[in-house]
CHARMM-style PDB file with segment names, atoms N, HN, CA, C and O in Angstrom:
ATOM      1  N   UNK     1      85.050 108.008  98.622  1.00  0.00      PROA
ATOM      2  CA  UNK     1      85.380 109.256  97.967  1.00  0.00      PROA
ATOM      3  C   UNK     1      86.037 110.191  98.976  1.00  0.00      PROA
ATOM      4  O   UNK     1      85.576 110.309 100.112  1.00  0.00      PROA
ATOM      5  N   UNK     2      87.101 110.846  98.565  1.00  0.00      PROA
ATOM      6  HN  UNK     2      87.476 110.750  97.643  1.00  0.00      PROA
ATOM      7  CA  UNK     2      87.768 111.780  99.453  1.00  0.00      PROA
ATOM      8  C   UNK     2      87.105 113.144  99.355  1.00  0.00      PROA
ATOM      9  O   UNK     2      86.537 113.506  98.325  1.00  0.00      PROA
ATOM     10  N   UNK     3      87.189 113.876 100.428  1.00  0.00      PROA
ATOM     11  HN  UNK     3      87.650 113.582 101.265  1.00  0.00      PROA
ATOM     12  CA  UNK     3      86.611 115.212 100.457  1.00  0.00      PROA
ATOM     13  C   UNK     3      87.608 116.188  99.857  1.00  0.00      PROA
ATOM     14  O   UNK     3      88.775 116.192 100.249  1.00  0.00      PROA
ATOM     15  N   UNK     4      87.170 117.022  98.910  1.00  0.00      PROA
ATOM     16  HN  UNK     4      86.221 117.019  98.592  1.00  0.00      PROA
ATOM     17  CA  UNK     4      88.075 118.003  98.315  1.00  0.00      PROA
ATOM     18  C   UNK     4      88.538 119.002  99.374  1.00  0.00      PROA
ATOM     19  O   UNK     4      87.826 119.248 100.348  1.00  0.00      PROA
ATOM     20  N   UNK     5      89.723 119.577  99.189  1.00  0.00      PROA
ATOM     21  HN  UNK     5      90.302 119.377  98.398  1.00  0.00      PROA
ATOM     22  CA  UNK     5      90.186 120.582 100.149  1.00  0.00      PROA
ATOM     23  C   UNK     5      89.243 121.773 100.209  1.00  0.00      PROA
ATOM     24  O   UNK     5      88.600 122.124  99.220  1.00  0.00      PROA
ATOM     25  N   UNK     6      89.172 122.383 101.372  1.00  0.00      PROA
ATOM     26  HN  UNK     6      89.694 122.098 102.175  1.00  0.00      PROA
ATOM     27  CA  UNK     6      88.333 123.574 101.534  1.00  0.00      PROA
ATOM     28  C   UNK     6      88.799 124.642 100.545  1.00  0.00      PROA
ATOM     29  O   UNK     6      89.999 124.864 100.384  1.00  0.00      PROA
ATOM     30  N   UNK     7      87.851 125.299  99.889  1.00  0.00      PROA
ATOM     31  HN  UNK     7      86.876 125.119 100.020  1.00  0.00      PROA
ATOM     32  CA  UNK     7      88.173 126.303  98.893  1.00  0.00      PROA
ATOM     33  C   UNK     7      88.203 125.749  97.480  1.00  0.00      PROA
ATOM     34  O   UNK     7      88.204 126.507  96.510  1.00  0.00      PROA
ATOM     35  N   UNK     8      88.226 124.421  97.360  1.00  0.00      PROA
ATOM     36  HN  UNK     8      88.225 123.805  98.147  1.00  0.00      PROA
ATOM     37  CA  UNK     8      88.186 123.780  96.046  1.00  0.00      PROA
ATOM     38  C   UNK     8      86.751 123.881  95.534  1.00  0.00      PROA
ATOM     39  O   UNK     8      85.822 123.480  96.235  1.00  0.00      PROA
ATOM     40  N   UNK     9      86.552 124.414  94.310  1.00  0.00      PROA
ATOM     41  HN  UNK     9      87.307 124.739  93.741  1.00  0.00      PROA
ATOM     42  CA  UNK     9      85.182 124.554  93.795  1.00  0.00      PROA
ATOM     43  C   UNK     9      84.396 123.244  93.795  1.00  0.00      PROA
ATOM     44  O   UNK     9      83.175 123.258  93.948  1.00  0.00      PROA
ATOM     45  N   UNK    10      85.076 122.123  93.626  1.00  0.00      PROA
ATOM     46  HN  UNK    10      86.068 122.112  93.502  1.00  0.00      PROA
ATOM     47  CA  UNK    10      84.359 120.850  93.567  1.00  0.00      PROA
ATOM     48  C   UNK    10      83.751 120.457  94.914  1.00  0.00      PROA
ATOM     49  O   UNK    10      82.937 119.536  94.980  1.00  0.00      PROA
ATOM     50  N   UNK    11      84.141 121.148  95.988  1.00  0.00      PROA
ATOM     51  HN  UNK    11      84.802 121.896  95.935  1.00  0.00      PROA
ATOM     52  CA  UNK    11      83.530 120.858  97.291  1.00  0.00      PROA
ATOM     53  C   UNK    11      82.041 121.211  97.291  1.00  0.00      PROA
ATOM     54  O   UNK    11      81.292 120.733  98.143  1.00  0.00      PROA
ATOM     55  N   UNK    12      81.611 122.040  96.346  1.00  0.00      PROA
ATOM     56  HN  UNK    12      82.220 122.428  95.654  1.00  0.00      PROA
ATOM     57  CA  UNK    12      80.201 122.425  96.223  1.00  0.00      PROA
ATOM     58  C   UNK    12      79.375 121.414  95.420  1.00  0.00      PROA
ATOM     59  O   UNK    12      78.145 121.459  95.450  1.00  0.00      PROA
ATOM     60  N   UNK    13      80.037 120.512  94.711  1.00  0.00      PROA
ATOM     61  HN  UNK    13      81.036 120.475  94.687  1.00  0.00      PROA
ATOM     62  CA  UNK    13      79.330 119.652  93.762  1.00  0.00      PROA
ATOM     63  C   UNK    13      78.222 118.799  94.378  1.00  0.00      PROA
ATOM     64  O   UNK    13      77.138 118.734  93.797  1.00  0.00      PROA
ATOM     65  N   UNK    14      78.431 118.141  95.524  1.00  0.00      PROA
ATOM     66  HN  UNK    14      79.311 118.194  95.996  1.00  0.00      PROA
ATOM     67  CA  UNK    14      77.322 117.349  96.084  1.00  0.00      PROA
ATOM     68  C   UNK    14      76.078 118.186  96.375  1.00  0.00      PROA
ATOM     69  O   UNK    14      74.958 117.740  96.123  1.00  0.00      PROA
ATOM     70  N   UNK    15      76.267 119.394  96.904  1.00  0.00      PROA
ATOM     71  HN  UNK    15      77.177 119.756  97.109  1.00  0.00      PROA
ATOM     72  CA  UNK    15      75.095 120.228  97.205  1.00  0.00      PROA
ATOM     73  C   UNK    15      74.457 120.775  95.936  1.00  0.00      PROA
ATOM     74  O   UNK    15      73.244 120.982  95.901  1.00  0.00      PROA
ATOM     75  N   UNK    16      75.246 121.013  94.896  1.00  0.00      PROA
ATOM     76  HN  UNK    16      76.232 120.844  94.925  1.00  0.00      PROA
ATOM     77  CA  UNK    16      74.697 121.475  93.615  1.00  0.00      PROA
ATOM     78  C   UNK    16      73.806 120.388  93.020  1.00  0.00      PROA
ATOM     79  O   UNK    16      72.691 120.661  92.575  1.00  0.00      PROA
ATOM     80  N   UNK    17      74.304 119.165  93.018  1.00  0.00      PROA
ATOM     81  HN  UNK    17      75.209 118.943  93.379  1.00  0.00      PROA
ATOM     82  CA  UNK    17      73.508 118.055  92.461  1.00  0.00      PROA
ATOM     83  C   UNK    17      72.232 117.841  93.261  1.00  0.00      PROA
ATOM     84  O   UNK    17      71.170 117.598  92.687  1.00  0.00      PROA
ATOM     85  N   UNK    18      72.330 117.929  94.572  1.00  0.00      PROA
ATOM     86  HN  UNK    18      73.193 118.126  95.038  1.00  0.00      PROA
ATOM     87  CA  UNK    18      71.154 117.726  95.426  1.00  0.00      PROA
ATOM     88  C   UNK    18      70.128 118.843  95.229  1.00  0.00      PROA
ATOM     89  O   UNK    18      68.932 118.575  95.105  1.00  0.00      PROA
ATOM     90  N   UNK    19      70.591 120.084  95.201  1.00  0.00      PROA
ATOM     91  HN  UNK    19      71.562 120.301  95.301  1.00  0.00      PROA
ATOM     92  CA  UNK    19      69.667 121.218  95.119  1.00  0.00      PROA
ATOM     93  C   UNK    19      69.003 121.344  93.754  1.00  0.00      PROA
ATOM     94  O   UNK    19      67.810 121.635  93.676  1.00  0.00      PROA
ATOM     95  N   UNK    20      69.757 121.129  92.675  1.00  0.00      PROA
ATOM     96  HN  UNK    20      70.726 120.892  92.738  1.00  0.00      PROA
ATOM     97  CA  UNK    20      69.227 121.395  91.338  1.00  0.00      PROA
ATOM     98  C   UNK    20      68.839 120.133  90.568  1.00  0.00      PROA
ATOM     99  O   UNK    20      68.260 120.220  89.485  1.00  0.00      PROA
ATOM    100  N   UNK    21      69.153 118.963  91.121  1.00  0.00      PROA
ATOM    101  HN  UNK    21      69.623 118.892  92.001  1.00  0.00      PROA
ATOM    102  CA  UNK    21      68.700 117.703  90.527  1.00  0.00      PROA
ATOM    103  C   UNK    21      69.343 117.330  89.203  1.00  0.00      PROA
ATOM    104  O   UNK    21      68.794 116.527  88.448  1.00  0.00      PROA
ATOM    105  N   UNK    22      70.490 117.900  88.921  1.00  0.00      PROA
ATOM    106  HN  UNK    22      70.936 118.551  89.535  1.00  0.00      PROA
ATOM    107  CA  UNK    22      71.205 117.592  87.675  1.00  0.00      PROA
ATOM    108  C   UNK    22      72.645 117.250  88.028  1.00  0.00      PROA
ATOM    109  O   UNK    22      73.226 117.850  88.932  1.00  0.00      PROA
ATOM    110  N   UNK    23      73.218 116.291  87.318  1.00  0.00      PROA
ATOM    111  HN  UNK    23      72.746 115.804  86.583  1.00  0.00      PROA
ATOM    112  CA  UNK    23      74.630 115.976  87.579  1.00  0.00      PROA
ATOM    113  C   UNK    23      75.534 117.154  87.214  1.00  0.00      PROA
ATOM    114  O   UNK    23      75.225 117.929  86.309  1.00  0.00      PROA
ATOM    115  N   UNK    24      76.626 117.276  87.912  1.00  0.00      PROA
ATOM    116  HN  UNK    24      76.877 116.647  88.647  1.00  0.00      PROA
ATOM    117  CA  UNK    24      77.569 118.358  87.674  1.00  0.00      PROA
ATOM    118  C   UNK    24      78.046 118.356  86.224  1.00  0.00      PROA
ATOM    119  O   UNK    24      78.239 119.419  85.635  1.00  0.00      PROA
ATOM    120  N   UNK    25      78.235 117.184  85.650  1.00  0.00      PROA
ATOM    121  HN  UNK    25      78.078 116.320  86.128  1.00  0.00      PROA
ATOM    122  CA  UNK    25      78.718 117.124  84.267  1.00  0.00      PROA
ATOM    123  C   UNK    25      77.756 117.826  83.308  1.00  0.00      PROA
ATOM    124  O   UNK    25      78.197 118.407  82.316  1.00  0.00      PROA
ATOM    125  N   UNK    26      76.465 117.785  83.581  1.00  0.00      PROA
ATOM    126  HN  UNK    26      76.106 117.313  84.386  1.00  0.00      PROA
ATOM    127  CA  UNK    26      75.505 118.519  82.736  1.00  0.00      PROA
ATOM    128  C   UNK    26      75.756 120.022  82.807  1.00  0.00      PROA
ATOM    129  O   UNK    26      75.693 120.712  81.789  1.00  0.00      PROA
ATOM    130  N   UNK    27      76.038 120.528  83.994  1.00  0.00      PROA
ATOM    131  HN  UNK    27      76.090 119.968  84.821  1.00  0.00      PROA
ATOM    132  CA  UNK    27      76.322 121.950  84.149  1.00  0.00      PROA
ATOM    133  C   UNK    27      77.614 122.310  83.427  1.00  0.00      PROA
ATOM    134  O   UNK    27      77.689 123.342  82.759  1.00  0.00      PROA
ATOM    135  N   UNK    28      78.625 121.463  83.560  1.00  0.00      PROA
ATOM    136  HN  UNK    28      78.564 120.625  84.102  1.00  0.00      PROA
ATOM    137  CA  UNK    28      79.894 121.704  82.877  1.00  0.00      PROA
ATOM    138  C   UNK    28      79.682 121.713  81.368  1.00  0.00      PROA
ATOM    139  O   UNK    28      80.225 122.569  80.669  1.00  0.00      PROA
ATOM    140  N   UNK    29      78.903 120.775  80.871  1.00  0.00      PROA
ATOM    141  HN  UNK    29      78.462 120.081  81.439  1.00  0.00      PROA
ATOM    142  CA  UNK    29      78.613 120.719  79.433  1.00  0.00      PROA
ATOM    143  C   UNK    29      77.879 121.985  78.970  1.00  0.00      PROA
ATOM    144  O   UNK    29      78.164 122.510  77.894  1.00  0.00      PROA
ATOM    145  N   UNK    30      76.935 122.473  79.784  1.00  0.00      PROA
ATOM    146  HN  UNK    30      76.703 122.047  80.659  1.00  0.00      PROA
ATOM    147  CA  UNK    30      76.223 123.712  79.444  1.00  0.00      PROA
ATOM    148  C   UNK    30      77.188 124.897  79.375  1.00  0.00      PROA
ATOM    149  O   UNK    30      77.127 125.712  78.454  1.00  0.00      PROA
ATOM    150  N   UNK    31      78.064 124.975  80.349  1.00  0.00      PROA
ATOM    151  HN  UNK    31      78.114 124.313  81.097  1.00  0.00      PROA
ATOM    152  CA  UNK    31      79.042 126.069  80.366  1.00  0.00      PROA
ATOM    153  C   UNK    31      79.937 125.985  79.135  1.00  0.00      PROA
ATOM    154  O   UNK    31      80.187 126.992  78.473  1.00  0.00      PROA
ATOM    155  N   UNK    32      80.412 124.794  78.835  1.00  0.00      PROA
ATOM    156  HN  UNK    32      80.209 123.976  79.374  1.00  0.00      PROA
ATOM    157  CA  UNK    32      81.298 124.616  77.679  1.00  0.00      PROA
ATOM    158  C   UNK    32      80.589 124.897  76.358  1.00  0.00      PROA
ATOM    159  O   UNK    32      81.235 125.298  75.390  1.00  0.00      PROA
ATOM    160  N   UNK    33      79.289 124.696  76.301  1.00  0.00      PROA
ATOM    161  HN  UNK    33      78.765 124.370  77.088  1.00  0.00      PROA
ATOM    162  CA  UNK    33      78.527 124.947  75.074  1.00  0.00      PROA
ATOM    163  C   UNK    33      78.130 126.418  74.920  1.00  0.00      PROA
ATOM    164  O   UNK    33      77.718 126.844  73.841  1.00  0.00      PROA
ATOM    165  N   UNK    34      78.253 127.177  75.983  1.00  0.00      PROA
ATOM    166  HN  UNK    34      78.588 126.831  76.860  1.00  0.00      PROA
ATOM    167  CA  UNK    34      77.867 128.583  75.938  1.00  0.00      PROA
ATOM    168  C   UNK    34      78.849 129.390  75.093  1.00  0.00      PROA
ATOM    169  O   UNK    34      80.051 129.124  75.106  1.00  0.00      PROA
ATOM    170  N   UNK    35      78.336 130.373  74.362  1.00  0.00      PROA
ATOM    171  HN  UNK    35      77.360 130.590  74.352  1.00  0.00      PROA
ATOM    172  CA  UNK    35      79.252 131.248  73.612  1.00  0.00      PROA
ATOM    173  C   UNK    35      79.988 132.236  74.527  1.00  0.00      PROA
ATOM    174  O   UNK    35      80.948 132.881  74.106  1.00  0.00      PROA
ATOM    175  N   UNK    36      79.533 132.347  75.776  1.00  0.00      PROA
ATOM    176  HN  UNK    36      78.753 131.823  76.118  1.00  0.00      PROA
ATOM    177  CA  UNK    36      80.185 133.251  76.723  1.00  0.00      PROA
ATOM    178  C   UNK    36      81.526 132.654  77.156  1.00  0.00      PROA
ATOM    179  O   UNK    36      81.677 131.434  77.226  1.00  0.00      PROA
ATOM    180  N   UNK    37      82.490 133.518  77.443  1.00  0.00      PROA
ATOM    181  HN  UNK    37      82.367 134.508  77.387  1.00  0.00      PROA
ATOM    182  CA  UNK    37      83.820 133.028  77.812  1.00  0.00      PROA
ATOM    183  C   UNK    37      84.353 133.612  79.115  1.00  0.00      PROA
ATOM    184  O   UNK    37      85.258 133.043  79.725  1.00  0.00      PROA
ATOM    185  N   UNK    38      83.801 134.743  79.546  1.00  0.00      PROA
ATOM    186  HN  UNK    38      83.066 135.206  79.051  1.00  0.00      PROA
ATOM    187  CA  UNK    38      84.306 135.396  80.753  1.00  0.00      PROA
ATOM    188  C   UNK    38      83.612 134.830  81.996  1.00  0.00      PROA
ATOM    189  O   UNK    38      82.422 134.517  81.991  1.00  0.00      PROA
ATOM    190  N   UNK    39      84.405 134.716  83.043  1.00  0.00      PROA
ATOM    191  HN  UNK    39      85.372 134.970  83.046  1.00  0.00      PROA
ATOM    192  CA  UNK    39      83.931 134.110  84.283  1.00  0.00      PROA
ATOM    193  C   UNK    39      82.611 134.722  84.766  1.00  0.00      PROA
ATOM    194  O   UNK    39      81.627 134.004  84.943  1.00  0.00      PROA
ATOM    195  N   UNK    40      82.585 136.018  84.976  1.00  0.00      PROA
ATOM    196  HN  UNK    40      83.385 136.601  84.833  1.00  0.00      PROA
ATOM    197  CA  UNK    40      81.386 136.638  85.552  1.00  0.00      PROA
ATOM    198  C   UNK    40      80.214 136.655  84.586  1.00  0.00      PROA
ATOM    199  O   UNK    40      79.064 136.660  85.025  1.00  0.00      PROA
ATOM    200  N   UNK    41      80.470 136.663  83.287  1.00  0.00      PROA
ATOM    201  HN  UNK    41      81.404 136.659  82.930  1.00  0.00      PROA
ATOM    202  CA  UNK    41      79.379 136.534  82.314  1.00  0.00      PROA
ATOM    203  C   UNK    41      78.714 135.173  82.464  1.00  0.00      PROA
ATOM    204  O   UNK    41      77.488 135.065  82.454  1.00  0.00      PROA
ATOM    205  N   UNK    42      79.527 134.145  82.601  1.00  0.00      PROA
ATOM    206  HN  UNK    42      80.523 134.232  82.609  1.00  0.00      PROA
ATOM    207  CA  UNK    42      78.985 132.792  82.756  1.00  0.00      PROA
ATOM    208  C   UNK    42      78.241 132.630  84.079  1.00  0.00      PROA
ATOM    209  O   UNK    42      77.192 131.989  84.132  1.00  0.00      PROA
ATOM    210  N   UNK    43      78.783 133.211  85.138  1.00  0.00      PROA
ATOM    211  HN  UNK    43      79.636 133.732  85.095  1.00  0.00      PROA
ATOM    212  CA  UNK    43      78.106 133.159  86.443  1.00  0.00      PROA
ATOM    213  C   UNK    43      76.743 133.839  86.342  1.00  0.00      PROA
ATOM    214  O   UNK    43      75.735 133.287  86.784  1.00  0.00      PROA
ATOM    215  N   UNK    44      76.714 135.030  85.762  1.00  0.00      PROA
ATOM    216  HN  UNK    44      77.533 135.478  85.403  1.00  0.00      PROA
ATOM    217  CA  UNK    44      75.451 135.757  85.608  1.00  0.00      PROA
ATOM    218  C   UNK    44      74.449 134.994  84.766  1.00  0.00      PROA
ATOM    219  O   UNK    44      73.255 134.996  85.067  1.00  0.00      PROA
ATOM    220  N   UNK    45      74.916 134.347  83.723  1.00  0.00      PROA
ATOM    221  HN  UNK    45      75.886 134.346  83.479  1.00  0.00      PROA
ATOM    222  CA  UNK    45      74.050 133.553  82.853  1.00  0.00      PROA
ATOM    223  C   UNK    45      73.460 132.364  83.609  1.00  0.00      PROA
ATOM    224  O   UNK    45      72.263 132.097  83.500  1.00  0.00      PROA
ATOM    225  N   UNK    46      74.273 131.661  84.363  1.00  0.00      PROA
ATOM    226  HN  UNK    46      75.245 131.879  84.451  1.00  0.00      PROA
ATOM    227  CA  UNK    46      73.751 130.522  85.136  1.00  0.00      PROA
ATOM    228  C   UNK    46      72.722 130.980  86.161  1.00  0.00      PROA
ATOM    229  O   UNK    46      71.725 130.296  86.395  1.00  0.00      PROA
ATOM    230  N   UNK    47      72.961 132.125  86.764  1.00  0.00      PROA
ATOM    231  HN  UNK    47      73.770 132.681  86.574  1.00  0.00      PROA
ATOM    232  CA  UNK    47      72.014 132.650  87.748  1.00  0.00      PROA
ATOM    233  C   UNK    47      70.711 133.080  87.082  1.00  0.00      PROA
ATOM    234  O   UNK    47      69.629 132.735  87.557  1.00  0.00      PROA
ATOM    235  N   UNK    48      70.804 133.831  85.986  1.00  0.00      PROA
ATOM    236  HN  UNK    48      71.683 134.111  85.600  1.00  0.00      PROA
ATOM    237  CA  UNK    48      69.617 134.391  85.331  1.00  0.00      PROA
ATOM    238  C   UNK    48      68.820 133.341  84.564  1.00  0.00      PROA
ATOM    239  O   UNK    48      67.592 133.308  84.647  1.00  0.00      PROA
ATOM    240  N   UNK    49      69.500 132.501  83.832  1.00  0.00      PROA
ATOM    241  HN  UNK    49      70.497 132.528  83.764  1.00  0.00      PROA
ATOM    242  CA  UNK    49      68.816 131.549  82.947  1.00  0.00      PROA
ATOM    243  C   UNK    49      68.506 130.208  83.600  1.00  0.00      PROA
ATOM    244  O   UNK    49      67.580 129.513  83.182  1.00  0.00      PROA
ATOM    245  N   UNK    50      69.268 129.844  84.614  1.00  0.00      PROA
ATOM    246  HN  UNK    50      70.020 130.409  84.953  1.00  0.00      PROA
ATOM    247  CA  UNK    50      69.113 128.508  85.193  1.00  0.00      PROA
ATOM    248  C   UNK    50      68.813 128.518  86.684  1.00  0.00      PROA
ATOM    249  O   UNK    50      68.651 127.457  87.286  1.00  0.00      PROA
ATOM    250  N   UNK    51      68.737 129.702  87.290  1.00  0.00      PROA
ATOM    251  HN  UNK    51      68.868 130.564  86.800  1.00  0.00      PROA
ATOM    252  CA  UNK    51      68.314 129.828  88.676  1.00  0.00      PROA
ATOM    253  C   UNK    51      69.311 129.379  89.719  1.00  0.00      PROA
ATOM    254  O   UNK    51      68.928 129.108  90.858  1.00  0.00      PROA
ATOM    255  N   UNK    52      70.584 129.291  89.360  1.00  0.00      PROA
ATOM    256  HN  UNK    52      70.895 129.511  88.436  1.00  0.00      PROA
ATOM    257  CA  UNK    52      71.584 128.901  90.345  1.00  0.00      PROA
ATOM    258  C   UNK    52      71.901 130.065  91.269  1.00  0.00      PROA
ATOM    259  O   UNK    52      71.804 131.231  90.888  1.00  0.00      PROA
ATOM    260  N   UNK    53      72.279 129.724  92.482  1.00  0.00      PROA
ATOM    261  HN  UNK    53      72.358 128.776  92.792  1.00  0.00      PROA
ATOM    262  CA  UNK    53      72.766 130.734  93.406  1.00  0.00      PROA
ATOM    263  C   UNK    53      74.168 131.158  93.000  1.00  0.00      PROA
ATOM    264  O   UNK    53      74.836 130.464  92.234  1.00  0.00      PROA
ATOM    265  N   UNK    54      74.606 132.289  93.512  1.00  0.00      PROA
ATOM    266  HN  UNK    54      74.063 132.852  94.134  1.00  0.00      PROA
ATOM    267  CA  UNK    54      75.903 132.834  93.113  1.00  0.00      PROA
ATOM    268  C   UNK    54      77.056 131.880  93.440  1.00  0.00      PROA
ATOM    269  O   UNK    54      77.908 131.633  92.586  1.00  0.00      PROA
ATOM    270  N   UNK    55      77.092 131.353  94.637  1.00  0.00      PROA
ATOM    271  HN  UNK    55      76.400 131.554  95.330  1.00  0.00      PROA
ATOM    272  CA  UNK    55      78.192 130.467  95.039  1.00  0.00      PROA
ATOM    273  C   UNK    55      78.269 129.211  94.194  1.00  0.00      PROA
ATOM    274  O   UNK    55      79.353 128.787  93.794  1.00  0.00      PROA
ATOM    275  N   UNK    56      77.118 128.619  93.923  1.00  0.00      PROA
ATOM    276  HN  UNK    56      76.237 128.964  94.248  1.00  0.00      PROA
ATOM    277  CA  UNK    56      77.095 127.409  93.097  1.00  0.00      PROA
ATOM    278  C   UNK    56      77.514 127.713  91.664  1.00  0.00      PROA
ATOM    279  O   UNK    56      78.301 126.969  91.079  1.00  0.00      PROA
ATOM    280  N   UNK    57      77.000 128.790  91.098  1.00  0.00      PROA
ATOM    281  HN  UNK    57      76.361 129.394  91.573  1.00  0.00      PROA
ATOM    282  CA  UNK    57      77.379 129.170  89.736  1.00  0.00      PROA
ATOM    283  C   UNK    57      78.869 129.473  89.667  1.00  0.00      PROA
ATOM    284  O   UNK    57      79.550 129.047  88.734  1.00  0.00      PROA
ATOM    285  N   UNK    58      79.371 130.197  90.639  1.00  0.00      PROA
ATOM    286  HN  UNK    58      78.818 130.543  91.397  1.00  0.00      PROA
ATOM    287  CA  UNK    58      80.780 130.559  90.681  1.00  0.00      PROA
ATOM    288  C   UNK    58      81.667 129.309  90.756  1.00  0.00      PROA
ATOM    289  O   UNK    58      82.684 129.228  90.067  1.00  0.00      PROA
ATOM    290  N   UNK    59      81.286 128.347  91.580  1.00  0.00      PROA
ATOM    291  HN  UNK    59      80.460 128.413  92.139  1.00  0.00      PROA
ATOM    292  CA  UNK    59      82.069 127.116  91.722  1.00  0.00      PROA
ATOM    293  C   UNK    59      82.101 126.336  90.411  1.00  0.00      PROA
ATOM    294  O   UNK    59      83.157 125.856  89.999  1.00  0.00      PROA
ATOM    295  N   UNK    60      80.961 126.211  89.763  1.00  0.00      PROA
ATOM    296  HN  UNK    60      80.103 126.601  90.098  1.00  0.00      PROA
ATOM    297  CA  UNK    60      80.907 125.481  88.490  1.00  0.00      PROA
ATOM    298  C   UNK    60      81.745 126.157  87.420  1.00  0.00      PROA
ATOM    299  O   UNK    60      82.479 125.490  86.690  1.00  0.00      PROA
ATOM    300  N   UNK    61      81.642 127.479  87.323  1.00  0.00      PROA
ATOM    301  HN  UNK    61      81.047 128.021  87.917  1.00  0.00      PROA
ATOM    302  CA  UNK    61      82.400 128.213  86.310  1.00  0.00      PROA
ATOM    303  C   UNK    61      83.899 128.137  86.613  1.00  0.00      PROA
ATOM    304  O   UNK    61      84.696 127.898  85.706  1.00  0.00      PROA
ATOM    305  N   UNK    62      84.288 128.333  87.859  1.00  0.00      PROA
ATOM    306  HN  UNK    62      83.640 128.527  88.596  1.00  0.00      PROA
ATOM    307  CA  UNK    62      85.704 128.278  88.223  1.00  0.00      PROA
ATOM    308  C   UNK    62      86.295 126.912  87.882  1.00  0.00      PROA
ATOM    309  O   UNK    62      87.384 126.823  87.314  1.00  0.00      PROA
ATOM    310  N   UNK    63      85.578 125.860  88.229  1.00  0.00      PROA
ATOM    311  HN  UNK    63      84.693 125.932  88.690  1.00  0.00      PROA
ATOM    312  CA  UNK    63      86.053 124.511  87.939  1.00  0.00      PROA
ATOM    313  C   UNK    63      86.156 124.259  86.428  1.00  0.00      PROA
ATOM    314  O   UNK    63      87.142 123.699  85.948  1.00  0.00      PROA
ATOM    315  N   UNK    64      85.142 124.672  85.702  1.00  0.00      PROA
ATOM    316  HN  UNK    64      84.341 125.127  86.091  1.00  0.00      PROA
ATOM    317  CA  UNK    64      85.105 124.443  84.253  1.00  0.00      PROA
ATOM    318  C   UNK    64      86.207 125.228  83.545  1.00  0.00      PROA
ATOM    319  O   UNK    64      86.915 124.679  82.700  1.00  0.00      PROA
ATOM    320  N   UNK    65      86.354 126.495  83.880  1.00  0.00      PROA
ATOM    321  HN  UNK    65      85.779 126.941  84.566  1.00  0.00      PROA
ATOM    322  CA  UNK    65      87.372 127.303  83.222  1.00  0.00      PROA
ATOM    323  C   UNK    65      88.784 126.839  83.582  1.00  0.00      PROA
ATOM    324  O   UNK    65      89.684 126.897  82.744  1.00  0.00      PROA
ATOM    325  N   UNK    66      88.985 126.384  84.809  1.00  0.00      PROA
ATOM    326  HN  UNK    66      88.254 126.338  85.490  1.00  0.00      PROA
ATOM    327  CA  UNK    66      90.299 125.865  85.200  1.00  0.00      PROA
ATOM    328  C   UNK    66      90.667 124.632  84.383  1.00  0.00      PROA
ATOM    329  O   UNK    66      91.839 124.405  84.081  1.00  0.00      PROA
ATOM    330  N   UNK    67      89.662 123.841  84.029  1.00  0.00      PROA
ATOM    331  HN  UNK    67      88.710 124.026  84.275  1.00  0.00      PROA
ATOM    332  CA  UNK    67      89.899 122.650  83.225  1.00  0.00      PROA
ATOM    333  C   UNK    67      90.252 122.950  81.782  1.00  0.00      PROA
ATOM    334  O   UNK    67      90.766 122.081  81.078  1.00  0.00      PROA
ATOM    335  N   UNK    68      89.986 124.156  81.335  1.00  0.00      PROA
ATOM    336  HN  UNK    68      89.568 124.862  81.907  1.00  0.00      PROA
ATOM    337  CA  UNK    68      90.290 124.549  79.949  1.00  0.00      PROA
ATOM    338  C   UNK    68      91.755 124.928  79.763  1.00  0.00      PROA
ATOM    339  O   UNK    68      92.260 124.929  78.640  1.00  0.00      PROA
ATOM    340  N   UNK    69      92.431 125.244  80.845  1.00  0.00      PROA
ATOM    341  HN  UNK    69      92.021 125.243  81.757  1.00  0.00      PROA
ATOM    342  CA  UNK    69      93.809 125.733  80.749  1.00  0.00      PROA
ATOM    343  C   UNK    69      94.797 124.607  80.519  1.00  0.00      PROA
ATOM    344  OT1 UNK    69      95.999 124.851  80.415  1.00  0.00      PROA
TER     345      UNK     69
END
């Protein structure tokens, strides 16, 4: 597996999976199922409801929303 470029949100994925014990795709699916649509709303929701740290939540949301475009 190649290492994503620095600054790429997916560079956080291995540590997210290790820390929270869930595959990244589960987090992406949760974000996509949420009625929230704004970046910071989704980040706040992941932090408040699922206990993610800001950087991890931000990386997941950035990656997920970029995939919607």
